[in-house]
N, CA, C and O of each residue as an XYZ file, in Angstrom:
936
protein
N       0.842     -1.189      0.000
C       0.000      0.000      0.000
C       0.882      1.245      0.000
O       1.739      1.408      0.869
N       0.665      2.123     -0.980
C       1.421      3.371     -1.057
C       0.740      4.416     -0.165
O      -0.406      4.799     -0.396
N       1.467      4.860      0.850
C       0.883      5.751      1.851
C       1.632      7.076      1.874
O       2.858      7.110      1.987
N       0.886      8.153      1.766
C       1.439      9.500      1.870
C       1.295      9.985      3.305
O       0.179     10.183      3.785
N       2.412     10.178      3.990
C       2.398     10.714      5.346
C       2.320     12.236      5.311
O       3.068     12.883      4.578
N       1.426     12.798      6.095
C       1.196     14.248      6.095
C       1.289     14.775      7.522
O       0.532     14.360      8.400
N       2.224     15.691      7.741
C       2.319     16.394      9.019
C       1.643     17.747      8.825
O       2.217     18.618      8.172
N       0.443     17.953      9.368
C      -0.276     19.216      9.171
C       0.179     20.255     10.197
O       0.065     20.032     11.402
N       0.686     21.376      9.723
C       1.270     22.360     10.647
C       0.968     23.772     10.169
O       1.875     24.529      9.821
N      -0.306     24.117     10.154
C      -0.686     25.453      9.702
C      -0.311     26.506     10.747
O      -0.110     26.188     11.919
N      -0.222     27.735     10.313
C      -0.007     28.854     11.228
C      -1.339     29.231     11.864
O      -2.388     28.724     11.468
N      -1.293     30.110     12.837
C      -2.532     30.679     13.353
C      -3.084     30.048     14.602
O      -4.258     30.251     14.911
N      -2.289     29.283     15.345
C      -2.780     28.724     16.599
C      -3.132     29.852     17.565
O      -2.353     30.787     17.751
N      -4.306     29.757     18.174
C      -4.767     30.810     19.079
C      -4.362     30.550     20.524
O      -3.919     31.465     21.219
N      -4.511     29.301     20.984
C      -4.270     29.004     22.390
C      -2.781     28.999     22.733
O      -2.395     29.399     23.831
N      -1.941     28.544     21.794
C      -0.491     28.604     21.967
C       0.067     29.277     20.717
O       0.287     28.597     19.714
N       0.301     30.573     20.740
C       0.833     31.258     19.555
C       2.138     30.609     19.076
O       3.022     30.286     19.869
N       2.227     30.429     17.741
C       3.413     29.813     17.117
C       3.643     28.405     17.670
O       4.781     27.980     17.868
N       2.545     27.693     17.913
C       2.626     26.393     18.580
C       3.554     25.408     17.879
O       4.339     24.721     18.534
N       3.470     25.334     16.569
C       4.234     24.304     15.854
C       5.737     24.492     15.925
O       6.494     23.548     15.696
N       6.175     25.701     16.241
C       7.612     25.943     16.380
C       7.981     26.204     17.836
O       9.093     26.647     18.123
N       7.052     25.934     18.763
C       7.356     26.072     20.183
C       8.460     25.090     20.573
O       8.540     23.987     20.032
N       9.292     25.493     21.496
C      10.435     24.664     21.894
C      10.003     23.497     22.776
O       9.269     23.670     23.749
N      10.471     22.316     22.417
C      10.316     21.129     23.251
C      11.624     20.356     23.188
O      11.953     19.756     22.165
N      12.349     20.374     24.265
C      13.620     19.653     24.302
C      14.650     20.201     23.340
O      15.477     19.454     22.816
N      14.606     21.520     23.101
C      15.582     22.137     22.218
C      15.254     22.021     20.741
O      16.076     22.367     19.892
N      14.052     21.534     20.425
C      13.633     21.414     19.026
C      12.217     21.941     18.869
O      11.440     21.909     19.823
N      11.866     22.427     17.680
C      10.479     22.846     17.453
C       9.540     21.656     17.600
O       9.901     20.524     17.280
N       8.349     21.922     18.083
C       7.366     20.860     18.301
C       7.138     20.036     17.037
O       7.049     18.810     17.101
N       7.045     20.705     15.891
C       6.760     19.992     14.644
C       7.879     19.029     14.271
O       7.633     18.043     13.576
N       9.106     19.296     14.721
C      10.237     18.435     14.367
C      10.081     17.032     14.937
O      10.580     16.067     14.358
N       9.391     16.915     16.069
C       9.175     15.594     16.650
C       8.310     14.730     15.732
O       8.594     13.548     15.538
N       7.269     15.315     15.177
C       6.403     14.567     14.259
C       7.134     14.233     12.967
O       6.986     13.136     12.429
N       7.926     15.185     12.469
C       8.684     14.946     11.245
C       9.637     13.774     11.436
O       9.718     12.895     10.578
N      10.360     13.753     12.554
C      11.313     12.677     12.816
C      10.625     11.324     12.878
O      11.107     10.349     12.301
N       9.485     11.262     13.584
C       8.770      9.994     13.705
C       8.262      9.529     12.349
O       8.363      8.347     12.020
N       7.716     10.448     11.559
C       7.175     10.096     10.245
C       8.273      9.600      9.302
O       8.086      8.620      8.581
N       9.415     10.286      9.315
C      10.508      9.888      8.410
C      11.114      8.546      8.809
O      11.670      7.836      7.970
N      11.005      8.202     10.092
C      11.552      6.918     10.550
C      10.577      5.763     10.335
O      10.976      4.601     10.401
N       9.307      6.067     10.079
C       8.311      5.010      9.869
C       8.607      4.245      8.584
O       8.962      4.841      7.567
N       8.461      2.937      8.633
C       8.775      2.081      7.486
C       7.615      1.950      6.507
O       7.813      1.529      5.367
N       6.408      2.306      6.940
C       5.227      2.067      6.109
C       4.820      3.277      5.280
O       3.899      3.180      4.470
N       5.482      4.409      5.461
C       5.138      5.618      4.713
C       6.030      5.724      3.478
O       7.256      5.692      3.581
N       5.407      5.850      2.330
C       6.159      5.933      1.075
C       6.835      7.291      0.927
O       7.973      7.386      0.466
N       6.120      8.337      1.325
C       6.660      9.698      1.295
C       6.033     10.482      2.444
O       4.918     10.189      2.878
N       6.759     11.470      2.924
C       6.264     12.337      3.993
C       6.317     13.781      3.518
O       7.301     14.197      2.905
N       5.266     14.551      3.796
C       5.261     15.983      3.505
C       4.776     16.732      4.744
O       4.062     16.186      5.585
N       5.182     17.988      4.833
C       4.691     18.884      5.878
C       3.783     19.898      5.188
O       4.252     20.749      4.432
N       2.496     19.801      5.452
C       1.514     20.676      4.824
C       1.320     21.910      5.700
O       0.823     21.810      6.822
N       1.718     23.085      5.177
C       1.673     24.283      6.011
C       1.553     25.550      5.170
O       1.979     25.604      4.016
N       0.956     26.566      5.794
C       0.941     27.912      5.210
C       1.924     28.819      5.938
O       1.969     30.022      5.683
N       2.715     28.244      6.848
C       3.651     28.997      7.683
C       5.044     28.970      7.058
O       5.647     27.900      6.974
N       5.579     30.119      6.613
C       6.906     30.137      5.980
C       7.999     29.574      6.878
O       8.930     28.932      6.390
N       7.898     29.808      8.195
C       8.924     29.302      9.111
C       8.903     27.774      9.173
O       9.953     27.130      9.163
N       7.706     27.204      9.237
C       7.589     25.749      9.260
C       8.061     25.145      7.939
O       8.762     24.133      7.934
N       7.681     25.758      6.825
C       8.098     25.260      5.514
C       9.610     25.337      5.349
O      10.213     24.433      4.770
N      10.233     26.401      5.848
C      11.689     26.532      5.775
C      12.374     25.476      6.630
O      13.392     24.904      6.240
N      11.799     25.226      7.799
C      12.350     24.191      8.675
C      12.286     22.828      7.995
O      13.253     22.067      8.030
N      11.143     22.519      7.374
C      10.983     21.236      6.688
C      11.935     21.130      5.498
O      12.567     20.093      5.292
N      12.034     22.204      4.719
C      12.894     22.187      3.532
C      14.360     22.022      3.906
O      15.131     21.440      3.143
N      14.755     22.530      5.076
C      16.139     22.386      5.522
C      16.472     20.926      5.822
O      17.620     20.504      5.691
N      15.461     20.162      6.225
C      15.665     18.731      6.463
C      15.707     17.979      5.148
O      16.586     17.149      4.917
N      14.731     18.284      4.277
C      14.628     17.662      2.955
C      13.697     18.539      2.119
O      12.547     18.743      2.506
N      14.159     19.058      0.992
C      13.304     19.936      0.183
C      11.962     19.321     -0.197
O      10.978     20.040     -0.376
N      11.915     17.995     -0.320
C      10.662     17.339     -0.706
C       9.646     17.287      0.434
O       8.488     16.932      0.216
N      10.073     17.638      1.642
C       9.151     17.633      2.770
C       8.166     18.791      2.716
O       6.994     18.633      3.058
N       8.642     19.950      2.286
C       7.835     21.171      2.361
C       6.735     21.171      1.295
O       7.011     21.061      0.101
N       5.486     21.296      1.749
C       4.349     21.353      0.838
C       3.497     22.567      1.210
O       2.694     22.490      2.140
N       3.658     23.686      0.498
C       2.862     24.877      0.813
C       1.370     24.603      0.688
O       0.906     24.014     -0.288
N       0.627     25.051      1.709
C      -0.819     24.863      1.719
C      -1.503     26.199      1.406
O      -1.154     27.218      2.002
N      -2.464     26.214      0.488
C      -3.162     27.456      0.160
C      -3.841     28.064      1.389
O      -4.333     27.331      2.247
N      -3.872     29.393      1.483
C      -4.503     30.057      2.638
C      -5.948     29.648      2.855
O      -6.399     29.554      3.996
N      -6.680     29.402      1.776
C      -8.096     29.052      1.927
C      -8.297     27.674      2.559
O      -9.414     27.323      2.939
N      -7.225     26.898      2.672
C      -7.304     25.586      3.326
C      -6.662     25.624      4.710
O      -6.442     24.582      5.327
N      -6.364     26.826      5.194
C      -5.591     26.961      6.432
C      -6.300     27.757      7.522
O      -5.660     28.220      8.466
N      -7.606     27.919      7.401
C      -8.362     28.651      8.412
C      -8.619     27.761      9.626
O      -8.409     26.548      9.583
N      -9.078     28.391     10.710
C      -9.367     27.643     11.936
C     -10.373     26.532     11.704
O     -10.287     25.464     12.310
N     -11.333     26.794     10.816
C     -12.403     25.826     10.591
C     -12.235     25.026      9.302
O     -13.179     24.383      8.843
N     -11.041     25.063      8.718
C     -10.808     24.274      7.503
C     -10.775     22.790      7.852
O      -9.994     22.388      8.715
N     -11.597     21.965      7.209
C     -11.602     20.536      7.541
C     -10.342     19.827      7.055
O      -9.758     20.188      6.033
N      -9.944     18.819      7.805
C      -8.741     18.060      7.470
C      -8.839     17.422      6.090
O      -7.838     17.286      5.386
N     -10.057     17.030      5.709
C     -10.231     16.346      4.431
C      -9.740     17.208      3.266
O      -9.284     16.678      2.253
N      -9.831     18.543      3.407
C      -9.425     19.438      2.327
C      -7.915     19.451      2.133
O      -7.437     19.427      0.998
N      -7.151     19.490      3.237
C      -5.697     19.489      3.042
C      -5.187     18.101      2.654
O      -4.120     17.980      2.054
N      -5.944     17.054      2.993
C      -5.568     15.719      2.522
C      -5.711     15.648      0.999
O      -4.808     15.183      0.303
N      -6.837     16.106      0.500
C      -7.049     16.108     -0.954
C      -5.990     16.952     -1.650
O      -5.458     16.555     -2.687
N      -5.682     18.118     -1.081
C      -4.668     18.984     -1.674
C      -3.315     18.281     -1.718
O      -2.624     18.338     -2.735
N      -2.929     17.620     -0.632
C      -1.635     16.937     -0.582
C      -1.560     15.805     -1.602
O      -0.538     15.614     -2.260
N      -2.646     15.062     -1.723
C      -2.678     13.970     -2.706
C      -2.455     14.512     -4.115
O      -1.579     14.035     -4.836
N      -3.241     15.499     -4.502
C      -3.172     16.032     -5.866
C      -1.853     16.758     -6.122
O      -1.287     16.651     -7.210
N      -1.361     17.497     -5.122
C      -0.122     18.260     -5.314
C       1.080     17.341     -5.490
O       1.931     17.592     -6.343
N       1.158     16.287     -4.700
C       2.305     15.376     -4.818
C       2.219     14.530     -6.082
O       3.242     14.229     -6.696
N       1.026     14.151     -6.470
C       0.892     13.406     -7.728
C       1.244     14.302     -8.909
O       1.778     13.827     -9.912
N       0.948     15.598     -8.798
C       1.334     16.532     -9.853
C       2.843     16.689     -9.931
O       3.386     17.046    -10.976
N       3.531     16.415     -8.799
C       4.996     16.471     -8.785
C       5.622     15.214     -9.372
O       6.838     15.156     -9.551
N       4.806     14.208     -9.675
C       5.322     13.000    -10.297
C       5.169     11.732     -9.485
O       5.539     10.654     -9.951
N       4.621     11.839     -8.259
C       4.414     10.635     -7.455
C       3.317      9.777     -8.073
O       2.349     10.296     -8.629
N       3.476      8.462     -7.973
C       2.442      7.541     -8.426
C       1.215      7.695     -7.521
O       1.334      8.181     -6.396
N       0.050      7.289     -8.004
C      -1.171      7.451     -7.213
C      -1.055      6.828     -5.818
O      -0.488      5.751     -5.636
N      -1.614      7.549     -4.846
C      -1.572      7.089     -3.456
C      -2.771      6.196     -3.149
O      -3.878      6.414     -3.642
N      -2.516      5.184     -2.319
C      -3.588      4.307     -1.860
C      -4.221      4.815     -0.569
O      -5.393      4.558     -0.296
N      -3.432      5.538      0.220
C      -3.921      5.992      1.520
C      -3.099      7.190      1.982
O      -2.005      7.452      1.484
N      -3.662      7.906      2.948
C      -2.935      8.999      3.599
C      -2.792      8.677      5.075
O      -3.577      7.917      5.643
N      -1.771      9.269      5.686
C      -1.543      9.091      7.117
C      -1.226     10.449      7.726
O      -0.197     11.048      7.413
N      -2.105     10.935      8.592
C      -1.863     12.181      9.311
C      -1.038     11.874     10.552
O      -1.378     10.982     11.329
N       0.044     12.615     10.732
C       0.855     12.520     11.942
C       0.834     13.897     12.584
O       1.438     14.835     12.065
N       0.143     14.023     13.710
C      -0.094     15.328     14.288
C       1.132     15.855     15.042
O       1.686     15.146     15.882
N       1.561     17.089     14.753
C       2.685     17.668     15.489
C       2.348     17.980     16.939
O       3.245     18.210     17.750
N       1.057     17.988     17.270
C       0.649     18.231     18.654
C       0.779     16.984     19.529
O       0.478     17.025     20.722
N       1.226     15.877     18.934
C       1.438     14.631     19.685
C       2.919     14.266     19.607
O       3.292     13.367     18.852
N       3.763     14.947     20.372
C       5.214     14.818     20.183
C       5.809     13.477     20.591
O       6.938     13.169     20.207
N       5.081     12.672     21.359
C       5.654     11.413     21.828
C       5.238     10.220     20.973
O       5.518      9.074     21.324
N       4.571     10.485     19.855
C       4.273      9.434     18.882
C       5.576      8.894     18.305
O       6.473      9.666     17.967
N       5.682      7.593     18.193
C       6.888      6.976     17.637
C       6.638      6.457     16.232
O       5.497      6.334     15.787
N       7.730      6.155     15.544
C       7.622      5.538     14.219
C       6.875      4.209     14.310
O       6.138      3.842     13.395
N       7.065      3.499     15.405
C       6.389      2.216     15.593
C       4.879      2.403     15.740
O       4.100      1.575     15.267
N       4.472      3.478     16.387
C       3.038      3.772     16.491
C       2.446      4.003     15.104
O       1.382      3.478     14.774
N       3.148      4.792     14.300
C       2.671      5.080     12.942
C       2.563      3.791     12.136
O       1.548      3.539     11.486
N       3.607      2.984     12.183
C       3.612      1.726     11.424
C       2.491      0.796     11.877
O       1.892      0.094     11.062
N       2.213      0.794     13.173
C       1.161     -0.091     13.689
C      -0.210      0.318     13.152
O      -1.017     -0.545     12.808
N      -0.483      1.623     13.076
C      -1.784      2.079     12.583
C      -1.915      1.809     11.080
O      -2.958      1.349     10.617
N      -0.856      2.097     10.327
C      -0.884      1.834      8.886
C      -1.078      0.345      8.618
O      -1.893     -0.041      7.780
N      -0.331     -0.481      9.330
C      -0.427     -1.930      9.140
C      -1.815     -2.439      9.483
O      -2.343     -3.316      8.798
N      -2.413     -1.895     10.541
C      -3.766     -2.296     10.927
C      -4.759     -1.993      9.817
O      -5.603     -2.828      9.492
N      -4.664     -0.810      9.235
C      -5.568     -0.442      8.142
C      -5.356     -1.347      6.934
O      -6.317     -1.815      6.323
N      -4.101     -1.587      6.598
C      -3.772     -2.394      5.425
C      -4.208     -3.842      5.616
O      -4.837     -4.428      4.736
N      -3.870     -4.417      6.774
C      -4.160     -5.828      7.030
C      -5.650     -6.102      7.149
O      -6.138     -7.132      6.685
N      -6.373     -5.174      7.774
C      -7.800     -5.383      8.025
C      -8.668     -5.117      6.804
O      -9.787     -5.621      6.712
N      -8.148     -4.317      5.856
C      -8.954     -3.917      4.713
C      -9.974     -2.847      5.047
O     -10.857     -2.553      4.241
N      -9.858     -2.256      6.240
C     -10.811     -1.231      6.681
C     -10.633      0.054      5.887
O      -9.631      0.244      5.197
N     -11.628      0.937      5.999
C     -11.544      2.242      5.355
C     -10.498      3.124      6.024
O      -9.863      3.954      5.373
N     -10.323      2.936      7.342
C      -9.433      3.803      8.102
C      -8.981      3.098      9.367
O      -9.566      2.100      9.787
N      -7.935      3.633      9.961
C      -7.473      3.184     11.274
C      -6.894      4.394     11.991
O      -6.288      5.266     11.368
N      -7.084      4.440     13.302
C      -6.623      5.582     14.079
C      -5.983      5.097     15.369
O      -6.188      3.961     15.796
N      -5.207      5.978     15.979
C      -4.643      5.682     17.292
C      -5.643      6.082     18.366
O      -6.300      7.118     18.266
N      -5.750      5.251     19.389
C      -6.665      5.522     20.498
C      -5.933      5.297     21.814
O      -4.849      4.714     21.852
N      -6.548      5.774     22.891
C      -5.999      5.536     24.224
C      -7.130      5.112     25.146
O      -8.288      5.459     24.911
N      -6.800      4.356     26.205
C      -7.846      3.949     27.149
C      -8.339      5.148     27.952
O      -7.575      6.065     28.253
N      -9.615      5.128     28.293
C     -10.211      6.185     29.108
C     -10.104      5.792     30.573
O     -10.470      4.679     30.953
N      -9.601      6.710     31.395
C      -9.488      6.465     32.827
C     -10.878      6.226     33.421
O     -11.858      6.836     32.994
N     -10.950      5.337     34.403
C     -12.268      4.979     34.950
C     -12.987      6.184     35.550
O     -14.218      6.203     35.589
N     -12.249      7.188     36.017
C     -12.885      8.376     36.587
C     -13.621      9.192     35.533
O     -14.526      9.961     35.856
N     -13.230      9.024     34.270
C     -13.867      9.743     33.170
C     -14.693      8.816     32.289
O     -15.001      9.149     31.145
N     -15.048      7.657     32.819
C     -15.848      6.701     32.054
C     -17.218      7.307     31.755
O     -17.813      7.927     32.636
N     -17.732      7.144     30.535
C     -19.016      7.769     30.181
C     -20.182      7.325     31.051
O     -21.147      8.075     31.201
N     -20.124      6.146     31.621
C     -21.202      5.712     32.510
C     -21.271      6.607     33.751
O     -22.325      6.727     34.376
N     -20.146      7.232     34.104
C     -20.107      8.112     35.263
C     -20.560      9.538     34.942
O     -20.701     10.353     35.853
N     -20.788      9.854     33.669
C     -21.171     11.214     33.301
C     -22.560     11.557     33.848
O     -23.474     10.732     33.830
N     -22.691     12.785     34.330
C     -23.950     13.243     34.923
C     -24.411     14.543     34.267
O     -23.654     15.217     33.569
N     -25.673     14.866     34.515
C     -26.218     16.147     34.118
C     -26.959     16.736     35.321
O     -27.315     16.015     36.253
N     -27.182     18.026     35.293
C     -27.884     18.686     36.382
C     -29.226     19.235     35.913
O     -29.301     19.943     34.908
N     -30.285     18.902     36.647
C     -31.582     19.553     36.481
C     -31.803     20.369     37.748
O     -32.204     19.839     38.784
N     -31.533     21.672     37.646
C     -31.444     22.469     38.861
C     -30.220     22.014     39.612
O     -29.107     22.117     39.096
N     -30.398     21.507     40.831
C     -29.259     20.955     41.557
C     -29.367     19.438     41.706
O     -28.604     18.829     42.455
N     -30.322     18.829     40.988
C     -30.484     17.376     41.043
C     -29.525     16.710     40.066
O     -29.530     17.023     38.875
N     -28.704     15.795     40.565
C     -27.716     15.091     39.749
C     -28.335     13.842     39.152
O     -28.807     12.964     39.874
N     -28.329     13.767     37.813
C     -28.962     12.661     37.109
C     -27.981     12.033     36.118
O     -27.046     12.697     35.671
N     -28.185     10.766     35.773
C     -27.299     10.131     34.783
C     -27.412     10.807     33.422
O     -28.503     11.208     33.017
N     -26.305     10.932     32.724
C     -26.342     11.447     31.362
C     -26.700     10.339     30.387
O     -27.504     10.544     29.478
N     -26.109      9.172     30.572
C     -26.311      8.051     29.647
C     -27.140      6.952     30.307
O     -28.191      6.572     29.790
N     -26.678      6.445     31.431
C     -27.379      5.404     32.163
C     -26.923      5.438     33.615
O     -25.868      5.987     33.935
N     -27.726      4.849     34.483
C     -27.364      4.816     35.897
C     -26.187      3.875     36.103
O     -26.083      2.834     35.454
N     -25.310      4.255     37.011
C     -24.127      3.423     37.270
C     -24.502      2.082     37.879
O     -23.769      1.104     37.732
N     -25.646      2.032     38.565
C     -26.130      0.791     39.195
C     -25.064      0.144     40.078
O     -24.875     -1.072     40.062
N     -24.388      0.968     40.831
C     -23.405      0.447     41.771
C     -22.055      0.112     41.170
O     -21.156     -0.343     41.876
N     -21.903      0.334     39.855
C     -20.616      0.004     39.220
C     -19.626      1.149     39.459
O     -19.441      2.010     38.599
N     -19.008      1.149     40.611
C     -18.111      2.241     40.980
C     -16.646      1.833     40.931
O     -15.762      2.690     40.919
N     -16.386      0.543     40.903
C     -15.006      0.065     40.826
C     -14.589     -0.042     39.358
O     -15.390     -0.391     38.491
N     -13.306      0.269     39.102
C     -12.805      0.238     37.723
C     -13.015     -1.123     37.084
O     -13.323     -1.207     35.895
N     -12.853     -2.197     37.862
C     -12.987     -3.551     37.310
C     -14.412     -3.875     36.891
O     -14.637     -4.834     36.152
N     -15.388     -3.079     37.358
C     -16.791     -3.329     37.027
C     -17.235     -2.605     35.761
O     -18.353     -2.810     35.287
N     -16.375     -1.769     35.219
C     -16.734     -0.960     34.058
C     -16.160     -1.561     32.779
O     -15.019     -2.024     32.784
N     -16.915     -1.565     31.693
C     -16.356     -2.030     30.414
C     -15.262     -1.075     29.950
O     -15.354      0.132     30.174
N     -14.241     -1.603     29.312
C     -13.154     -0.759     28.816
C     -13.652      0.087     27.653
O     -14.321     -0.413     26.749
N     -13.324      1.358     27.687
C     -13.678      2.255     26.589
C     -12.432      3.032     26.165
O     -11.481      3.185     26.932
N     -12.466      3.515     24.928
C     -11.305      4.178     24.344
C     -11.737      5.457     23.644
O     -12.902      5.620     23.281
N     -10.791      6.352     23.462
C     -11.040      7.597     22.758
C      -9.864      7.862     21.820
O      -8.727      7.498     22.121
N     -10.144      8.500     20.681
C      -9.048      8.847     19.782
C      -8.108      9.804     20.497
O      -8.555     10.753     21.141
N      -6.802      9.558     20.385
C      -5.838     10.429     21.071
C      -5.287     11.526     20.167
O      -4.449     12.321     20.593
N      -5.758     11.571     18.909
C      -5.363     12.650     18.009
C      -3.984     12.516     17.411
O      -3.485     13.468     16.811
N      -3.357     11.379     17.551
C      -1.968     11.219     17.119
C      -1.829     10.807     15.654
O      -1.174     11.503     14.878
N      -2.436      9.688     15.271
C      -2.263      9.125     13.921
C      -3.627      8.768     13.331
O      -4.454      8.119     13.971
N      -3.835      9.217     12.082
C      -5.065      8.898     11.348
C      -4.663      8.363      9.973
O      -3.993      9.056      9.207
N      -5.064      7.155      9.666
C      -4.816      6.574      8.349
C      -6.151      6.410      7.629
O      -7.089      5.823      8.170
N      -6.230      6.930      6.409
C      -7.470      6.860      5.628
C      -7.153      6.378      4.222
O      -6.245      6.889      3.567
N      -7.912      5.390      3.768
C      -7.753      4.975      2.376
C      -8.205      6.103      1.454
O      -9.019      6.948      1.829
N      -7.671      6.096      0.270
C      -8.004      7.167     -0.685
C      -9.500      7.193     -0.988
O     -10.082      8.261     -1.176
N     -10.112      6.026     -1.033
C     -11.542      5.980     -1.313
C     -12.327      6.735     -0.238
O     -13.324      7.389     -0.545
N     -11.881      6.649      1.026
C     -12.546      7.376      2.106
C     -12.328      8.876      1.964
O     -13.253      9.667      2.151
N     -11.088      9.265      1.629
C     -10.782     10.688      1.450
C     -11.613     11.273      0.311
O     -12.180     12.359      0.439
N     -11.681     10.551     -0.797
C     -12.437     11.050     -1.946
C     -13.941     11.103     -1.660
O     -14.668     11.884     -2.274
N     -14.398     10.273     -0.728
C     -15.805     10.305     -0.328
C     -16.073     11.383      0.715
O     -17.217     11.605      1.111
N     -15.006     12.053      1.160
C     -15.163     13.122      2.132
C     -15.331     12.659      3.557
O     -15.841     13.401      4.397
N     -14.901     11.417      3.845
C     -15.085     10.857      5.183
C     -13.758     10.316      5.686
O     -13.301      9.261      5.244
N     -13.135     11.045      6.617
C     -11.817     10.684      7.127
C     -11.791      9.296      7.752
O     -10.801      8.576      7.624
N     -12.870      8.916      8.427
C     -12.896      7.650      9.159
C     -13.611      6.532      8.412
O     -13.492      5.365      8.786
N     -14.350      6.872      7.364
C     -15.032      5.849      6.585
C     -16.110      5.133      7.381
O     -16.444      5.536      8.495
N     -16.642      4.083      6.810
C     -17.683      3.278      7.479
C     -17.078      2.239      8.412
O     -17.705      1.827      9.388
N     -15.864      1.823      8.107
C     -15.187      0.787      8.897
C     -13.857      1.362      9.371
O     -12.917      1.484      8.585
N     -13.776      1.710     10.639
C     -12.555      2.295     11.198
C     -12.042      1.401     12.322
O     -12.817      0.970     13.175
N     -10.752      1.124     12.326
C     -10.133      0.280     13.353
C      -9.284      1.147     14.289
O      -8.858      2.240     13.915
N      -9.043      0.652     15.504
C      -8.303      1.423     16.493
C      -7.067      0.694     16.999
O      -7.133     -0.480     17.364
N      -5.944      1.394     17.017
C      -4.704      0.876     17.601
C      -4.475      1.579     18.932
O      -4.431      2.809     18.981
N      -4.329      0.819     20.005
C      -4.213      1.393     21.345
C      -2.772      1.834     21.612
O      -1.826      1.053     21.502
N      -2.643      3.112     21.967
C      -1.362      3.662     22.401
C      -1.413      3.893     23.907
O      -2.477      4.191     24.449
N      -0.281      3.760     24.586
C      -0.275      3.996     26.038
C      -0.454      5.480     26.352
O      -0.198      6.344     25.513
N      -0.898      5.754     27.570
C      -1.165      7.126     27.975
C       0.079      7.993     27.930
O      -0.005      9.184     27.630
N       1.248      7.403     28.229
C       2.466      8.225     28.292
C       2.944      8.680     26.914
O       3.842      9.516     26.822
N       2.354      8.139     25.836
C       2.681      8.613     24.495
C       1.495      9.303     23.833
O       1.547      9.643     22.651
N       0.424      9.508     24.598
C      -0.815     10.033     24.026
C      -1.077     11.498     24.350
O      -2.179     11.992     24.114
N      -0.092     12.194     24.879
C      -0.298     13.604     25.210
C      -0.585     14.410     23.946
O       0.127     14.295     22.949
N      -1.638     15.227     24.002
C      -2.039     16.081     22.888
C      -1.869     17.534     23.329
O      -2.564     17.993     24.236
N      -0.958     18.250     22.697
C      -0.622     19.611     23.116
C      -1.589     20.603     22.470
O      -1.498     20.890     21.277
N      -2.506     21.114     23.270
C      -3.466     22.103     22.787
C      -3.472     23.369     23.626
O      -3.784     24.447     23.119
N      -3.132     23.251     24.901
C      -3.127     24.380     25.822
C      -1.704     24.601     26.338
O      -0.884     23.683     26.291
N      -1.400     25.807     26.831
C      -0.071     26.043     27.406
C       0.309     25.032     28.484
O       1.472     24.640     28.582
N      -0.665     24.606     29.298
C      -0.377     23.623     30.338
C       0.062     22.290     29.738
O       0.899     21.596     30.314
N      -0.504     21.928     28.574
C      -0.096     20.688     27.900
C       1.374     20.757     27.496
O       2.110     19.781     27.639
N       1.796     21.918     26.990
C       3.186     22.083     26.582
C       4.106     22.016     27.793
O       5.179     21.416     27.730
N       3.690     22.630     28.892
C       4.479     22.543     30.127
C       4.606     21.095     30.580
O       5.675     20.664     31.010
N       3.504     20.341     30.481
C       3.530     18.938     30.900
C       4.425     18.110     29.978
O       5.128     17.210     30.440
N       4.402     18.410     28.673
C       5.281     17.706     27.730
C       6.742     17.935     28.100
O       7.553     17.010     28.050
N       7.072     19.158     28.467
C       8.441     19.465     28.888
C       8.805     18.726     30.164
O       9.927     18.244     30.321
N       7.837     18.642     31.078
C       8.060     17.893     32.320
C       8.310     16.421     32.015
O       9.252     15.828     32.540
N       7.470     15.830     31.165
C       7.634     14.421     30.818
C       8.970     14.164     30.147
O       9.637     13.169     30.430
N       9.355     15.066     29.258
C      10.614     14.901     28.552
C      11.793     14.963     29.516
O      12.742     14.186     29.399
N      11.727     15.894     30.471
C      12.788     16.013     31.462
C      12.854     14.760     32.346
O      13.937     14.311     32.722
N      11.694     14.212     32.667
C      11.650     13.014     33.513
C      12.158     11.789     32.766
O      12.837     10.940     33.344
N      11.828     11.700     31.478
C      12.260     10.546     30.688
C      13.742     10.592     30.394
O      14.372      9.547     30.225
N      14.319     11.799     30.329
C      15.752     11.933     30.120
C      16.147     12.023     28.665
O      15.299     11.913     27.779
N      17.440     12.224     28.406
C      17.935     12.468     27.050
C      17.813     11.307     26.090
O      17.965     11.495     24.883
N      17.540     10.090     26.594
C      17.435      8.940     25.684
C      16.059      8.824     25.064
O      15.862      8.023     24.150
N      15.078      9.625     25.554
C      13.730      9.551     24.990
C      13.724     10.155     23.597
O      14.534     11.026     23.280
N      12.777      9.671     22.747
C      12.745     10.143     21.392
C      12.270     11.594     21.344
O      12.176     12.178     20.265
């Protein structure tokens, strides 16, 4: 399966200004995703899709073929991911690449994603024949949806169903949530405008690699984790 790896790194982050080039361990945040993507064995080519000249220059300094300028109209806060996927497919094929079978998003906001994580998600999609595969993480029992409540005035009521005494973690069914790290979509799903398709599979990543940097506190925590893991961490 020919897979185009895409690191999406547009400018314009509101919660963390210049987020993609924020320092993490002496390197820009986006560099962590680039390194993991380039080390993955299942990606045929990797590009950095961005409207940010600084990010594009950083990518081009690593490899000129990495930098893929993204049109401004595809780089707004509310621009759907499906649009930059389509753009990346068509732009790289126009450069001479053979037709792609699938795309793989590697998010720069997930700096602890490894090449092995990427390969596992791609392999899952390829082996299963599914429309898509994504990385997921287990949900802590304290945030289990069965525990979710709503308020009517000050009366606490179940949001989904009553817990019925299921208060211990061992009594709750395991549930998972997408961790935002890796998304693999077959071309047929992308062309249909559906990133996840009708059949989507999930690869479980551990919590210590599932950090998603969206708020300043997330970036502080990433720095803390990196310092705790030491210089041998990826």
